[in-house]
LOKOLMI-751217 format. One record per atom (N, C-alpha, C, O, CB): atom name; residue in three letters; x, y, z. Coordinates in Angstrom, 2 decimals. Atoms other than C-alpha are relative to their C-alpha. Glycine has a CB too. Example, Ala and Ser with C-alpha at 12.3 -4.5 7.8 and 13.67 -1.06 7.14 Angstrom:
+----+-----+---------+---------+---------+
|  a |   r |      px |      py |      pz |
+----+-----+---------+---------+---------+
|  N | ALA |    0.89 |   -1.19 |    0.00 |
| CA | ALA |   12.30 |   -4.50 |    7.80 |
|  C | ALA |    0.90 |    1.20 |    0.00 |
|  O | ALA |    1.94 |    1.18 |    0.66 |
| CB | ALA |   -0.99 |    0.03 |    1.25 |
|  N | SER |   -0.82 |   -1.19 |   -0.06 |
| CA | SER |   13.67 |   -1.06 |    7.14 |
|  C | SER |   -0.77 |    1.09 |    0.73 |
|  O | SER |   -0.26 |    2.20 |    0.90 |
| CB | SER |    0.41 |    0.46 |   -1.42 |
+----+-----+---------+---------+---------+
***
This chain:
+----+-----+---------+---------+---------+
|  a |   r |      px |      py |      pz |
+----+-----+---------+---------+---------+
|  N | MET |    1.34 |    0.17 |    0.82 |
| CA | MET |   30.59 |  -17.53 |  -11.50 |
|  C | MET |   -1.25 |   -0.37 |    1.13 |
|  O | MET |   -1.34 |   -1.36 |    1.86 |
| CB | MET |    0.20 |   -1.37 |   -1.24 |
|  N | PRO |    1.16 |    0.37 |   -0.56 |
| CA | PRO |   27.31 |  -17.19 |   -9.95 |
|  C | PRO |   -1.01 |   -0.89 |   -0.46 |
|  O | PRO |   -1.14 |   -0.61 |   -1.65 |
| CB | PRO |   -0.51 |    0.91 |    0.19 |
|  N | ALA |    0.88 |    0.80 |    0.64 |
| CA | ALA |   24.75 |  -19.66 |  -10.80 |
|  C | ALA |    0.33 |   -0.78 |   -1.41 |
|  O | ALA |   -0.46 |   -1.20 |   -2.25 |
| CB | ALA |   -1.04 |    0.80 |   -0.16 |
|  N | GLY |   -0.53 |    0.62 |    0.82 |
| CA | GLY |   26.90 |  -21.12 |  -13.00 |
|  C | GLY |    0.06 |    0.73 |   -1.45 |
|  O | GLY |    0.19 |    0.03 |   -2.46 |
| CB | GLY |   -0.60 |   -1.16 |    0.07 |
|  N | MET |    0.09 |   -0.83 |    1.23 |
| CA | MET |   26.79 |  -18.22 |  -15.77 |
|  C | MET |    1.20 |    0.74 |    0.16 |
|  O | MET |    1.72 |    0.78 |    1.27 |
| CB | MET |   -1.31 |    0.92 |   -0.17 |
|  N | ALA |   -0.88 |   -0.78 |    0.12 |
| CA | ALA |   29.47 |  -16.00 |  -16.89 |
|  C | ALA |   -0.44 |    1.33 |    0.67 |
|  O | ALA |   -1.62 |    1.59 |    0.90 |
| CB | ALA |    0.34 |    0.04 |   -1.31 |
|  N | TRP |    0.35 |   -1.35 |   -0.82 |
| CA | TRP |   29.67 |  -12.55 |  -15.12 |
|  C | TRP |   -0.63 |    1.12 |   -0.73 |
|  O | TRP |   -1.25 |    2.12 |   -0.37 |
| CB | TRP |    1.24 |    0.60 |    0.58 |
|  N | GLY |    0.62 |   -1.34 |    1.00 |
| CA | GLY |   28.82 |  -10.64 |  -18.08 |
|  C | GLY |   -1.49 |   -0.23 |    0.03 |
|  O | GLY |   -2.34 |    0.65 |    0.22 |
| CB | GLY |    0.58 |    0.01 |   -1.84 |
|  N | SER |    1.47 |    0.18 |    0.20 |
| CA | SER |   25.61 |  -12.52 |  -18.50 |
|  C | SER |   -0.66 |   -0.02 |    1.16 |
|  O | SER |   -1.88 |   -0.08 |    1.00 |
| CB | SER |   -0.35 |   -1.16 |   -0.69 |
|  N | TYR |    0.81 |    0.25 |   -1.32 |
| CA | TYR |   24.60 |  -12.76 |  -14.63 |
|  C | TYR |    0.12 |    1.75 |    0.28 |
|  O | TYR |   -0.62 |    2.08 |    1.21 |
| CB | TYR |    0.86 |   -1.32 |    1.41 |
|  N | ILE |    0.00 |   -1.39 |   -0.33 |
| CA | ILE |   25.29 |   -8.76 |  -14.46 |
|  C | ILE |   -1.32 |    0.35 |   -0.93 |
|  O | ILE |   -2.32 |    0.89 |   -0.45 |
| CB | ILE |    1.54 |    0.85 |   -0.37 |
|  N | LYS |    1.14 |   -0.49 |    0.52 |
| CA | LYS |   22.95 |   -8.32 |  -17.38 |
|  C | LYS |   -1.56 |   -0.51 |    0.05 |
|  O | LYS |   -2.55 |    0.07 |   -0.41 |
| CB | LYS |    0.33 |    0.06 |   -1.10 |
|  N | VAL |    1.28 |    0.42 |   -0.34 |
| CA | VAL |   20.18 |  -10.59 |  -16.26 |
|  C | VAL |   -0.55 |    0.62 |    1.11 |
|  O | VAL |   -1.77 |    0.81 |    1.15 |
| CB | VAL |   -0.03 |   -1.29 |    0.20 |
|  N | VAL |    0.35 |   -0.56 |   -1.17 |
| CA | VAL |   20.34 |   -8.91 |  -12.69 |
|  C | VAL |   -0.16 |    1.79 |   -0.47 |
|  O | VAL |   -0.75 |    2.48 |    0.37 |
| CB | VAL |    1.27 |   -0.45 |    1.21 |
|  N | THR |    0.24 |   -1.06 |    0.28 |
| CA | THR |   20.35 |   -5.48 |  -14.50 |
|  C | THR |   -1.55 |    0.17 |   -0.79 |
|  O | THR |   -2.35 |    1.10 |   -0.70 |
| CB | THR |    1.16 |    0.36 |   -0.65 |
|  N | ALA |    1.36 |   -0.32 |    0.44 |
| CA | ALA |   17.36 |   -6.31 |  -16.57 |
|  C | ALA |   -1.26 |   -0.51 |    0.92 |
|  O | ALA |   -2.44 |   -0.33 |    0.62 |
| CB | ALA |   -0.14 |   -0.60 |   -1.39 |
|  N | SER |    0.95 |    0.49 |   -0.79 |
| CA | SER |   15.52 |   -7.83 |  -13.93 |
|  C | SER |   -0.27 |    1.37 |    0.93 |
|  O | SER |   -1.41 |    1.84 |    0.93 |
| CB | SER |    0.50 |   -1.41 |    0.78 |
|  N | MET |    0.48 |   -1.05 |   -0.50 |
| CA | MET |   15.82 |   -4.77 |  -11.72 |
|  C | MET |   -0.62 |    1.22 |   -0.76 |
|  O | MET |   -1.48 |    1.96 |   -0.29 |
| CB | MET |    0.90 |    0.33 |    0.66 |
|  N | ILE |    0.77 |   -0.99 |    0.98 |
| CA | ILE |   14.95 |   -2.44 |  -14.63 |
|  C | ILE |   -1.43 |   -0.28 |   -0.27 |
|  O | ILE |   -2.18 |    0.66 |   -0.53 |
| CB | ILE |    0.66 |    0.02 |   -1.38 |
|  N | SER |    1.23 |    0.41 |    0.26 |
| CA | SER |   11.82 |   -4.38 |  -15.12 |
|  C | SER |   -0.91 |    0.18 |    1.29 |
|  O | SER |   -2.04 |    0.68 |    1.19 |
| CB | SER |    0.08 |   -1.40 |   -0.49 |
|  N | MET |    0.48 |   -0.37 |   -1.17 |
| CA | MET |   11.04 |   -4.30 |  -11.31 |
|  C | MET |   -0.38 |    1.46 |    0.12 |
|  O | MET |   -1.54 |    1.71 |    0.42 |
| CB | MET |    0.90 |   -0.35 |    0.92 |
|  N | LEU |    0.03 |   -1.36 |   -0.10 |
| CA | LEU |   11.36 |   -0.64 |  -11.27 |
|  C | LEU |   -1.06 |    0.48 |   -0.95 |
|  O | LEU |   -1.95 |    1.06 |   -0.32 |
| CB | LEU |    1.34 |    0.61 |   -0.26 |
|  N | ALA |    0.93 |   -0.44 |    0.99 |
| CA | ALA |    9.17 |    0.24 |  -14.39 |
|  C | ALA |   -1.16 |   -0.59 |    0.58 |
|  O | ALA |   -2.08 |    0.22 |    0.76 |
| CB | ALA |    0.30 |   -0.42 |   -1.49 |
|  N | GLY |    1.25 |    0.78 |   -0.26 |
| CA | GLY |    6.54 |   -2.30 |  -13.22 |
|  C | GLY |   -0.80 |    0.68 |    1.14 |
|  O | GLY |   -2.01 |    0.88 |    1.17 |
| CB | GLY |    0.34 |   -1.52 |    0.39 |
|  N | ALA |    0.58 |   -0.64 |   -1.26 |
| CA | ALA |    6.27 |   -0.60 |   -9.72 |
|  C | ALA |   -0.60 |    1.48 |   -0.56 |
|  O | ALA |   -1.65 |    1.99 |   -0.17 |
| CB | ALA |    1.28 |    0.19 |    1.31 |
|  N | ALA |    0.53 |   -1.35 |    0.42 |
| CA | ALA |    6.02 |    2.79 |  -11.65 |
|  C | ALA |   -1.02 |    0.14 |   -0.42 |
|  O | ALA |   -1.79 |    1.04 |   -0.10 |
| CB | ALA |    0.54 |    0.57 |   -0.76 |
|  N | VAL |    1.40 |   -0.14 |    0.86 |
| CA | VAL |    3.32 |    1.87 |  -14.02 |
|  C | VAL |   -0.98 |   -0.25 |    1.21 |
|  O | VAL |   -1.86 |    0.59 |    1.40 |
| CB | VAL |   -0.24 |   -1.26 |   -1.41 |
|  N | VAL |    0.89 |    0.27 |   -0.75 |
| CA | VAL |    1.53 |    0.31 |  -11.28 |
|  C | VAL |   -0.37 |    1.51 |    1.25 |
|  O | VAL |   -1.45 |    1.76 |    1.78 |
| CB | VAL |    0.54 |   -1.45 |    0.58 |
|  N | HIS |    0.48 |   -1.16 |   -0.82 |
| CA | HIS |    1.73 |    3.58 |   -9.08 |
|  C | HIS |   -0.54 |    0.95 |   -0.64 |
|  O | HIS |   -1.49 |    1.54 |   -0.12 |
| CB | HIS |    0.93 |    0.59 |    0.71 |
|  N | ASN |    1.12 |   -0.90 |    0.89 |
| CA | ASN |    0.48 |    5.75 |  -11.74 |
|  C | ASN |   -1.08 |   -0.43 |   -0.32 |
|  O | ASN |   -1.88 |    0.45 |   -0.61 |
| CB | ASN |    0.34 |    0.40 |   -1.18 |
|  N | TYR |    1.21 |    0.63 |    0.48 |
| CA | TYR |   -2.22 |    3.52 |  -12.61 |
|  C | TYR |   -0.90 |    0.32 |    1.17 |
|  O | TYR |   -2.02 |    0.77 |    0.88 |
| CB | TYR |    0.14 |   -1.62 |   -0.34 |
|  N | TYR |    0.76 |    0.13 |   -1.18 |
| CA | TYR |   -3.55 |    3.56 |   -8.86 |
|  C | TYR |   -0.30 |    1.32 |    0.22 |
|  O | TYR |   -1.45 |    1.73 |    0.32 |
| CB | TYR |    0.65 |   -0.67 |    1.15 |
|  N | LYS |   -0.14 |   -1.60 |   -0.66 |
| CA | LYS |   -2.46 |    7.36 |   -7.86 |
|  C | LYS |   -0.43 |   -0.43 |    1.32 |
|  O | LYS |   -1.65 |   -0.48 |    1.50 |
| CB | LYS |   -1.08 |    1.40 |   -0.71 |
|  N | PRO |    0.14 |    0.09 |   -1.26 |
| CA | PRO |   -2.26 |    6.53 |   -4.31 |
|  C | PRO |    0.11 |    1.63 |    0.60 |
|  O | PRO |    0.85 |    2.55 |    0.23 |
| CB | PRO |    1.07 |   -1.06 |    0.52 |
|  N | ASN |   -0.13 |   -1.31 |   -0.88 |
| CA | ASN |   -3.03 |    9.43 |   -1.75 |
|  C | ASN |    0.81 |    0.04 |    0.90 |
|  O | ASN |    0.55 |   -0.39 |    2.02 |
| CB | ASN |   -1.03 |    0.37 |    0.64 |
|  N | LEU |   -1.33 |   -0.30 |   -0.96 |
| CA | LEU |    0.39 |   10.36 |   -0.27 |
|  C | LEU |   -0.13 |    0.92 |    0.75 |
|  O | LEU |    0.95 |    1.23 |    1.25 |
| CB | LEU |    1.21 |    0.32 |   -0.60 |
|  N | THR |   -0.20 |   -0.90 |   -1.11 |
| CA | THR |   -0.78 |   13.10 |    2.07 |
|  C | THR |   -0.11 |   -0.50 |    1.34 |
|  O | THR |   -0.65 |   -1.58 |    1.60 |
| CB | THR |   -0.85 |    1.02 |   -0.09 |
|  N | ILE |   -0.09 |    0.38 |   -1.52 |
| CA | ILE |   -0.36 |   12.88 |    5.65 |
|  C | ILE |   -0.93 |    1.01 |    0.58 |
|  O | ILE |   -0.86 |    2.16 |    0.13 |
| CB | ILE |    1.57 |    0.10 |    0.70 |
|  N | PRO |    1.17 |   -0.87 |   -0.80 |
| CA | PRO |   -3.23 |   14.51 |    7.87 |
|  C | PRO |    0.93 |    0.56 |    1.01 |
|  O | PRO |    1.93 |   -0.13 |    1.22 |
| CB | PRO |   -1.41 |   -0.92 |    0.75 |
|  N | GLU |   -0.65 |   -0.63 |   -0.65 |
| CA | GLU |   -1.78 |   16.89 |   10.26 |
|  C | GLU |   -0.26 |   -0.48 |    1.50 |
|  O | GLU |    0.58 |   -0.53 |    2.40 |
| CB | GLU |   -0.23 |    1.29 |   -0.36 |
|  N | VAL |    0.10 |    0.57 |   -1.60 |
| CA | VAL |   -3.54 |   15.48 |   13.45 |
|  C | VAL |   -0.96 |   -1.50 |   -0.42 |
|  O | VAL |   -2.15 |   -1.44 |   -0.72 |
| CB | VAL |   -1.07 |    1.41 |    1.36 |
|  N | PRO |    0.88 |    1.21 |    0.27 |
| CA | PRO |   -4.73 |   11.70 |   12.80 |
|  C | PRO |   -1.34 |   -0.22 |    0.92 |
|  O | PRO |   -1.22 |    0.01 |    2.12 |
| CB | PRO |    0.92 |   -1.25 |    0.19 |
|  N | PRO |    1.16 |    0.11 |   -1.09 |
| CA | PRO |   -8.36 |   10.99 |   14.38 |
|  C | PRO |    0.05 |   -0.95 |    0.85 |
|  O | PRO |    0.69 |   -1.97 |    0.61 |
| CB | PRO |   -1.23 |   -0.16 |   -0.49 |
|  N | LEU |   -0.38 |    0.95 |   -1.12 |
| CA | LEU |   -8.55 |    9.26 |   17.40 |
|  C | LEU |   -1.18 |   -0.99 |   -0.36 |
|  O | LEU |   -2.11 |   -0.55 |   -1.03 |
| CB | LEU |    0.00 |    0.68 |    1.71 |
|  N | PRO |    1.00 |    0.76 |   -0.09 |
| CA | PRO |  -10.74 |    6.21 |   17.53 |
|  C | PRO |   -1.37 |    0.05 |    0.78 |
|  O | PRO |   -2.38 |   -0.61 |    0.53 |
| CB | PRO |    0.51 |   -0.83 |    0.26 |
|  N | ALA |    1.25 |   -0.48 |   -0.90 |
| CA | ALA |  -13.20 |    7.60 |   20.13 |
|  C | ALA |   -0.73 |    1.11 |   -0.79 |
|  O | ALA |   -1.84 |    1.48 |   -0.42 |
| CB | ALA |    0.48 |    0.63 |    1.56 |
|  N | ASP |    0.81 |   -1.06 |    0.78 |
| CA | ASP |  -14.21 |   10.26 |   17.58 |
|  C | ASP |   -0.68 |   -0.66 |   -1.35 |
|  O | ASP |   -1.20 |    0.05 |   -2.21 |
| CB | ASP |    1.04 |    1.29 |   -0.44 |
|  N | ALA |    0.72 |    0.71 |    1.14 |
| CA | ALA |  -15.57 |    7.80 |   15.02 |
|  C | ALA |   -1.55 |    0.35 |    0.25 |
|  O | ALA |   -2.14 |    0.63 |    1.29 |
| CB | ALA |    0.30 |   -1.73 |   -0.01 |
|  N | VAL |    1.44 |   -0.29 |   -0.14 |
| CA | VAL |  -18.98 |    8.32 |   14.13 |
|  C | VAL |   -0.92 |   -0.82 |    0.70 |
|  O | VAL |   -0.73 |   -2.00 |    0.44 |
| CB | VAL |   -0.50 |    0.09 |   -1.12 |
|  N | ALA |    0.53 |    1.03 |   -0.83 |
| CA | ALA |  -21.46 |    6.70 |   16.53 |
|  C | ALA |   -1.37 |    0.38 |   -0.59 |
|  O | ALA |   -1.88 |    1.39 |   -0.10 |
| CB | ALA |    0.28 |    0.06 |    1.72 |
|  N | ASP |    0.94 |   -0.04 |    0.48 |
| CA | ASP |  -24.56 |    6.36 |   14.34 |
|  C | ASP |   -1.04 |   -0.75 |    0.16 |
|  O | ASP |   -1.12 |   -1.54 |   -0.78 |
| CB | ASP |    0.24 |    0.06 |   -0.81 |
|  N | GLU |    0.79 |    0.71 |   -0.03 |
| CA | GLU |  -27.56 |    4.72 |   15.58 |
|  C | GLU |   -0.83 |   -0.53 |   -1.24 |
|  O | GLU |   -1.47 |   -1.57 |   -1.09 |
| CB | GLU |   -0.51 |    0.47 |    0.77 |
|  N | ASN |    0.65 |    0.70 |    1.18 |
| CA | ASN |  -29.04 |    4.01 |   12.22 |
|  C | ASN |    0.71 |   -0.92 |   -0.87 |
|  O | ASN |    0.22 |   -1.46 |   -1.86 |
| CB | ASN |   -0.49 |    0.91 |   -0.83 |
|  N | LEU |   -0.91 |    0.91 |    0.80 |
| CA | LEU |  -26.33 |    2.06 |   10.94 |
|  C | LEU |   -0.31 |   -1.52 |   -0.27 |
|  O | LEU |   -0.91 |   -2.04 |    0.68 |
| CB | LEU |    1.25 |    0.01 |    0.66 |
|  N | GLU |    0.60 |    1.51 |    0.26 |
| CA | GLU |  -27.02 |   -1.70 |    9.52 |
|  C | GLU |    1.14 |   -0.93 |   -0.22 |
|  O | GLU |    2.30 |   -0.56 |   -0.43 |
| CB | GLU |   -1.02 |   -0.11 |   -1.36 |
|  N | GLY |   -1.03 |    1.10 |    0.46 |
| CA | GLY |  -25.22 |   -4.88 |    8.88 |
|  C | GLY |    1.35 |    0.28 |    0.57 |
|  O | GLY |    1.45 |    0.82 |    1.67 |
| CB | GLY |    0.15 |   -0.08 |   -1.61 |
|  N | PHE |   -1.30 |    0.23 |   -0.63 |
| CA | PHE |  -21.52 |   -5.17 |    9.37 |
|  C | PHE |    0.36 |    1.43 |    0.39 |
|  O | PHE |    1.21 |    1.51 |    1.27 |
| CB | PHE |    1.13 |   -0.74 |   -0.98 |
|  N | ARG |   -0.44 |   -1.43 |   -0.39 |
| CA | ARG |  -21.29 |   -0.96 |    9.57 |
|  C | ARG |   -0.36 |    0.14 |    1.75 |
|  O | ARG |    0.26 |    0.86 |    2.52 |
| CB | ARG |   -0.97 |    1.28 |   -1.07 |
|  N | LYS |    0.64 |    0.00 |   -0.99 |
| CA | LYS |  -23.32 |   -1.61 |   12.66 |
|  C | LYS |    0.98 |   -0.57 |    1.09 |
|  O | LYS |    1.17 |    0.03 |    2.15 |
| CB | LYS |   -1.23 |   -0.65 |   -0.23 |
|  N | ILE |   -0.90 |    0.89 |   -0.80 |
| CA | ILE |  -20.84 |   -4.25 |   14.24 |
|  C | ILE |    1.36 |    0.86 |    0.41 |
|  O | ILE |    1.92 |    0.99 |    1.49 |
| CB | ILE |    0.38 |   -1.39 |   -0.92 |
|  N | VAL |   -1.53 |   -0.47 |   -0.09 |
| CA | VAL |  -17.65 |   -2.42 |   13.45 |
|  C | VAL |   -0.08 |    1.55 |    0.41 |
|  O | VAL |    0.95 |    2.23 |    0.38 |
| CB | VAL |    0.87 |   -0.21 |   -1.58 |
|  N | SER |    0.17 |   -1.71 |   -0.43 |
| CA | SER |  -18.82 |    1.27 |   14.59 |
|  C | SER |    0.25 |   -0.09 |    1.34 |
|  O | SER |   -0.08 |   -0.82 |    2.27 |
| CB | SER |   -1.58 |    0.82 |   -0.24 |
|  N | VAL |   -0.30 |   -0.37 |   -1.86 |
| CA | VAL |  -17.38 |    2.79 |   17.55 |
|  C | VAL |   -0.73 |    0.84 |    0.72 |
|  O | VAL |   -1.00 |    1.87 |    0.10 |
| CB | VAL |    1.32 |    0.66 |    0.36 |
|  N | LYS |    1.09 |   -0.91 |   -0.77 |
| CA | LYS |  -19.64 |    4.47 |   20.18 |
|  C | LYS |    0.62 |    0.36 |    1.13 |
|  O | LYS |    1.27 |   -0.39 |    1.85 |
| CB | LYS |   -1.39 |   -0.67 |    0.39 |
|  N | LYS |   -0.34 |   -0.71 |   -1.44 |
| CA | LYS |  -18.91 |    6.82 |   22.92 |
|  C | LYS |   -1.01 |   -0.50 |    0.99 |
|  O | LYS |   -2.19 |   -0.84 |    0.94 |
| CB | LYS |   -0.10 |    1.73 |   -0.05 |
|  N | THR |    0.78 |    0.31 |   -1.02 |
| CA | THR |  -19.57 |    6.11 |   26.01 |
|  C | THR |   -0.20 |    0.52 |    1.18 |
|  O | THR |   -0.77 |    0.09 |    2.18 |
| CB | THR |    0.18 |   -0.89 |    0.22 |
|  N | SER |    0.25 |   -1.26 |   -1.14 |
| CA | SER |  -19.28 |    9.21 |   28.01 |
|  C | SER |   -0.78 |    0.95 |   -0.25 |
|  O | SER |   -0.96 |    1.84 |    0.57 |
| CB | SER |    1.10 |    0.77 |    0.36 |
+----+-----+---------+---------+---------+
***
């Protein structure tokens, strides 16, 4: 007997927990609707936009071409 419970009760608790987790994941997935498309060719970091007019945080993290 796992956790001091009868097998019947243990199986019911585990089954209810699994169904609850799967239902919760489905609800969150349907609410946020993630973009699951995969681009054909991922962009290279060197191809990032190098705009001199960026300000603040965007200027710090922008990638500039050196060639």
